[in-house]
C-alpha positions in Angstrom: -49.1 49.5 27.6 -47.4 49.4 24.3 -44.7 46.8 23.4 -41.3 49.6 22.9 -38.4 47.1 22.3 -35.9 49.9 22.0 -35.8 50.9 25.5 -32.1 50.1 26.6 -33.5 48.0 29.6 -35.0 45.2 27.6 -31.7 44.2 25.9 -30.0 44.1 29.3 -32.8 42.7 31.3 -32.9 39.8 28.9 -29.4 39.2 29.0 -29.6 39.0 32.7 -32.1 36.4 32.9 -30.3 34.5 30.0 -27.2 34.6 32.3 -28.9 33.6 35.2 -30.5 31.0 33.7 -27.6 29.5 31.7 -25.2 29.3 35.0 -27.9 27.7 37.0 -28.5 25.5 33.8 -24.9 24.6 33.9 -24.5 23.6 37.6 -27.6 21.5 37.0 -25.8 19.9 34.0 -22.7 19.4 35.8 -24.9 17.7 38.2 -27.4 15.5 36.8 -25.2 14.8 33.4 -21.4 15.2 34.7 -22.2 13.4 38.2 -20.4 16.0 40.1 -22.7 15.8 43.6 -23.1 19.1 45.2 -22.1 20.2 48.7 -24.4 21.6 50.9 -22.9 25.2 50.3 -23.2 24.7 45.9 -26.6 24.1 46.6 -27.1 27.6 48.8 -25.0 29.6 45.9 -27.8 28.3 43.3 -30.8 30.3 45.6 -29.6 33.8 44.4 -29.8 32.4 40.8 -33.3 30.8 41.7 -34.9 34.0 42.9 -33.1 36.1 40.6 -34.1 34.6 37.6 -38.0 35.7 37.9 -36.9 39.2 39.1 -34.8 39.5 35.8 -37.5 38.1 33.8 -40.1 40.9 35.5 -37.6 43.3 34.6 -37.2 42.1 31.1 -41.4 42.3 30.7 -41.4 45.5 32.5 -39.1 47.0 29.9 -40.5 45.3 27.0 -44.2 46.5 27.5 -43.2 50.2 28.6 -43.8 49.8 31.9 -42.5 52.6 34.4 -38.6 52.9 33.8 -38.6 53.4 37.9 -40.1 49.7 38.2 -37.5 48.0 35.5 -34.4 49.9 36.9 -35.4 49.2 40.8 -35.8 45.4 39.6 -32.7 45.5 37.4 -30.9 46.5 41.0 -32.6 44.3 42.9 -31.2 41.0 40.6 -27.8 43.0 40.8 -27.8 42.7 44.7 -28.8 39.0 44.3 -25.8 38.6 42.2 -23.6 40.3 44.8 -24.9 38.3 47.1 -24.2 35.2 45.3 -20.5 36.6 44.8 -20.0 36.6 48.4 -21.7 33.1 49.1 -19.0 32.1 46.5 -16.1 34.0 48.3 -17.1 32.0 51.6 -17.1 28.6 49.8 -14.0 29.1 47.8 -12.3 30.1 51.4 -13.5 27.2 52.8 -11.9 24.8 49.8 -8.7 26.9 50.6 -8.8 26.5 54.0 -8.9 29.9 54.9 -11.7 29.3 57.1 -13.8 26.6 58.6 -16.9 25.7 56.9 -20.3 25.3 58.5 -21.1 22.0 60.8 -23.5 21.1 58.1 -21.3 20.0 55.4 -20.7 16.4 55.5 -17.5 14.9 54.9 -18.0 12.1 52.6 -20.7 10.8 50.1 -21.6 7.7 49.2 -24.3 6.0 46.6 -27.9 5.2 47.4 -28.9 1.6 47.8 -30.4 -0.1 44.8 -33.0 -1.8 47.1 -36.2 -0.1 47.5 -36.7 -1.3 51.3 -33.6 0.5 52.3 -34.4 3.5 50.2 -35.8 5.8 52.9 -32.9 4.8 55.5 -30.3 5.5 53.3 -31.8 8.9 52.4 -31.4 9.5 55.9 -28.1 8.3 56.6 -26.1 9.4 53.7 -24.8 13.3 53.0 -23.3 15.0 50.1 -19.7 15.6 49.9 -17.0 17.5 51.8 -17.8 21.8 51.3 -13.5 21.6 52.1 -12.9 19.5 48.9 -13.5 21.2 45.4 -14.8 18.2 43.0 -13.5 20.3 39.9 -11.1 22.7 38.9 -10.9 24.5 35.9 -7.7 27.1 35.5 -7.4 26.8 39.4 -10.6 27.9 40.3 -13.2 25.4 41.9 -17.4 25.7 41.0 -17.1 28.4 43.5 -14.2 30.6 42.3 -16.4 30.4 38.9 -19.2 31.1 40.6 -17.8 34.4 41.9 -16.9 35.6 38.7 -20.3 34.9 37.1 -22.1 36.3 39.7 -19.9 39.8 39.6 -20.2 39.8 35.8 -24.1 39.6 35.9 -24.0 42.1 38.8 -22.1 44.2 36.6 -24.6 43.9 34.0 -27.8 44.2 36.2 -26.2 47.8 37.4 -25.4 49.0 34.3 -29.3 48.1 33.2 -30.3 50.1 36.4 -28.1 53.3 35.7 -29.3 53.3 31.9 -31.6 56.3 31.0 -34.6 55.8 28.9 -34.9 56.2 25.2 
């Protein structure tokens, strides 16, 4: 195989992988730097990114190394489907936040800090729960993290499907 970066798939697949990594990296930044503790549904919404990033990277490698177009296009299509699943999860979570429907029973109703006493740490881990899925911890322009996830997921899905439909150079 030869390196062929001029293929239209390479840039699209790399953009898709970078967009997915930036999105989940941003979520992790809000959590670990900003202090926004994710609820159970927030954590589930990250799964399509965690699974999609390696798929997008495989598509990038396939395109850059001159792999068969059907493989690269198939990987982009799979990544696009993963992003549609992520968008659906975001719609569900946003609907729970706006009280359009009930959230899962596994969502907690309160979050408290973990003890500073090392002897109580294990019991605290079993007793403490994340925040409620029904309360948006942050809103920007009227959208919660779940709402923004819907938009980002749909944009990334559009990028993936555009690349999957592209013809080889």
